[in-house]
C-alpha positions in Angstrom: 266.1 81.9 24.3 263.5 81.2 21.5 262.5 78.0 23.2 262.0 79.8 26.5 259.8 82.5 24.8 257.7 79.8 23.2 257.3 78.1 26.5 256.3 81.3 28.3 253.8 82.2 25.5 252.4 78.7 25.7 252.0 78.9 29.4 250.2 82.3 29.2 247.9 81.0 26.5 247.0 78.0 28.6 246.4 80.1 31.7 244.1 82.5 29.8 242.2 79.6 28.4 241.7 78.1 31.8 240.5 81.5 33.2 238.1 82.0 30.3 236.7 78.5 30.7 236.1 79.2 34.4 234.3 82.5 33.5 231.7 80.6 31.4 230.7 78.0 33.9 228.6 78.6 37.0 229.8 77.5 40.5 227.7 74.5 41.6 228.8 74.1 45.2 227.8 77.6 46.4 224.8 77.8 48.7 222.8 80.9 49.5 224.7 82.9 52.1 222.5 84.8 54.5 225.0 86.6 56.7 222.3 88.6 58.5 219.2 90.4 57.4 218.9 91.9 53.9 216.0 94.1 52.8 214.6 94.3 49.3 212.1 96.7 47.7 209.4 95.3 45.3 207.7 97.8 43.1 205.1 96.5 40.7 202.8 98.5 38.4 199.5 97.1 36.9 198.0 98.7 33.8 194.5 97.6 32.8 193.5 98.4 29.2 190.9 97.4 26.5 191.8 95.4 23.4 192.9 98.5 21.5 195.5 99.5 24.1 193.5 102.3 25.8 194.6 102.3 29.4 191.7 102.4 31.8 193.3 102.1 35.2 196.8 102.0 36.6 197.8 100.7 40.0 201.1 100.6 41.8 202.0 98.4 44.8 205.3 98.4 46.6 206.7 96.8 49.8 209.8 95.9 51.7 210.8 92.3 52.1 213.5 91.3 54.6 215.1 87.9 54.7 217.9 86.4 56.8 216.1 86.9 60.1 216.7 84.5 63.0 215.3 81.0 62.3 215.3 81.6 58.6 212.3 84.0 58.8 211.3 86.7 56.3 209.0 89.7 57.0 207.1 92.3 55.0 206.8 95.9 56.0 205.7 99.3 54.4 203.4 97.9 51.8 201.5 100.7 50.0 199.2 100.8 47.0 198.2 103.7 44.7 195.2 103.5 42.4 194.3 105.9 39.7 192.0 106.0 36.6 193.2 106.7 33.1 196.6 106.4 31.4 198.6 108.8 33.6 201.2 107.7 36.2 199.6 106.3 39.4 199.1 109.5 41.4 196.3 108.8 44.0 196.8 108.7 47.7 199.1 105.9 49.0 197.1 103.4 50.9 199.0 101.4 53.5 198.2 97.7 53.7 198.1 97.4 57.5 197.2 93.7 57.4 200.6 93.0 55.7 202.7 95.1 58.2 205.0 92.6 60.0 203.7 89.6 58.0 206.3 87.0 58.9 207.0 83.5 57.9 209.8 81.0 57.7 211.9 81.1 54.5 214.9 78.9 54.2 217.6 79.8 51.6 216.7 78.8 48.0 213.5 77.0 49.1 209.8 77.8 49.1 207.7 78.7 52.1 204.2 77.3 52.7 202.7 80.1 50.6 200.3 77.8 48.8 198.9 76.4 52.0 195.2 77.3 52.6 196.0 79.1 55.9 199.2 80.9 54.8 197.5 84.2 54.1 195.3 84.1 57.2 194.2 87.6 58.0 194.5 88.8 54.4 191.3 90.1 52.7 190.0 87.7 50.1 190.5 90.3 47.4 194.1 91.1 48.3 195.6 89.7 45.1 198.4 92.2 44.5 199.6 91.6 48.1 199.7 87.8 47.6 201.6 88.4 44.3 204.3 90.2 46.2 205.0 87.0 48.2 204.6 84.6 45.3 206.7 86.7 42.9 209.5 86.9 45.5 209.6 83.2 45.9 209.6 82.7 42.1 212.6 85.1 41.7 214.5 83.4 44.4 213.8 79.9 43.1 214.6 80.7 39.5 217.7 82.6 40.5 219.2 80.6 43.4 218.4 77.0 43.0 219.1 76.1 39.3 222.8 76.8 38.9 223.7 73.1 38.4 221.4 72.9 35.3 222.4 76.1 33.5 224.8 76.3 30.6 225.6 79.5 28.7 223.0 80.5 26.2 221.2 77.2 26.4 217.6 77.3 27.7 216.8 74.9 30.5 213.2 73.8 30.7 211.5 73.4 34.1 208.8 70.8 34.6 205.3 72.1 33.7 203.1 72.3 36.8 199.6 73.3 37.9 199.5 75.7 40.8 196.4 75.9 42.9 196.1 79.2 44.7 193.7 78.7 47.6 190.9 81.3 47.6 192.1 82.8 44.3 192.1 80.2 41.5 194.7 78.2 39.5 197.7 78.9 37.3 199.6 76.5 35.0 203.2 77.1 34.2 203.2 75.6 30.8 206.9 75.8 29.8 209.3 77.8 32.1 212.6 78.4 30.4 215.7 79.6 32.3 218.8 80.8 30.3 222.1 81.8 31.7 222.9 84.8 29.5 226.3 85.7 30.8 228.1 87.7 33.5 227.3 91.2 34.7 227.8 93.4 37.7 225.2 94.8 40.2 225.9 96.6 43.4 229.6 96.1 43.0 229.2 92.3 42.9 230.1 89.8 40.1 226.8 88.3 39.0 225.3 85.7 36.8 222.6 87.2 34.5 219.7 84.7 34.2 216.7 85.2 31.9 213.4 83.5 32.5 210.2 83.2 30.4 206.9 81.3 30.3 204.3 81.8 27.7 200.7 80.7 27.0 200.0 79.8 30.7 196.3 79.1 31.4 194.9 81.2 34.3 191.6 81.0 36.2 190.6 83.4 39.0 187.5 83.2 41.1 187.9 85.9 43.7 185.1 87.8 45.4 182.8 89.2 42.7 185.3 88.5 39.9 185.6 85.5 37.7 188.3 85.4 35.1 189.6 82.9 32.5 192.5 83.7 30.4 196.2 83.3 29.7 199.5 84.8 30.9 202.9 85.5 29.3 205.6 86.4 31.8 209.4 87.0 31.5 212.3 88.9 33.1 215.9 88.8 34.2 217.7 88.1 37.5 221.1 89.2 38.6 222.6 86.7 41.1 225.8 87.3 43.0 228.2 84.4 42.2 229.9 84.5 45.6 226.7 84.4 47.7 223.8 83.6 45.4 222.0 86.6 46.8 219.6 88.3 44.3 221.1 91.7 43.4 218.4 92.9 41.0 215.5 91.4 39.1 212.8 92.4 36.7 209.3 91.0 36.0 207.0 91.6 33.1 203.6 89.9 32.6 201.0 90.2 29.8 197.6 88.8 30.9 194.5 88.6 28.6 191.2 87.1 29.7 187.5 87.2 29.9 186.2 88.7 33.1 182.7 88.4 34.6 181.5 90.4 37.5 178.7 89.3 39.8 175.4 90.3 38.1 176.8 90.5 34.6 175.4 88.2 31.9 178.3 88.5 29.5 182.0 88.5 30.1 184.2 91.5 29.1 187.7 91.2 27.6 190.4 92.6 29.8 194.1 93.1 29.3 196.5 93.7 32.2 200.2 94.5 31.7 202.4 94.2 34.8 206.0 95.4 35.3 208.1 95.0 38.4 211.5 95.7 39.9 213.0 93.8 42.8 216.1 95.4 44.3 218.1 95.6 47.5 217.4 98.6 49.8 220.8 100.4 50.2 221.3 101.8 53.7 223.9 104.5 54.2 
């Protein structure tokens, strides 16, 4: 009887060890499963301040992004922007970005579109920076969250290759040292998720857009919840701190400007 109990206890211990070991490794063979269309809502807020933290202007932009359409297409709808002066919550009239309504392009699972091609944003006003950011931020979240499972180990930063990004008609941005860290497991929308943190600091930034020229640096970071069974994004956050010298057409001297950005990317739940 004693031998049997020891054998049973040993089996249970071994089984629990195997289960725990499986809990702390990410599945490598799972691809992004698009079983039909899925809509997300991006909401991003920009706060512009001086060097002492006095908020001068706040702007909010939001839009719906739908992926999983026939042919691997994605489409944007209901993009609105609210602008207001001062430190209060953005409360001005919502301005619909009609030029972005129905903006459609091909987006294969866990891969980038042609969003850095010179003609990709054809039809967008030259100054539509926030609207371009919606697209670029979505692709960043999907790439960081969906395509790096094979490289991630628990609590160990994984460094992506530094790259220079040329943004046609806008400027240039250098990702100096993007780090991804699998932080553990969590739950979002009733799904078992991997929680992935990302960060990149001291990234050089240059913008030459319309009457604005800016040279500065960017820090950005956030977290991504990725469903283990489907690799679909279940929730994501984005924070960015940008500091630079901005010159407007006709100005002799640049002025220091600080912009803090916060964003939430989440599925639209339909009842």
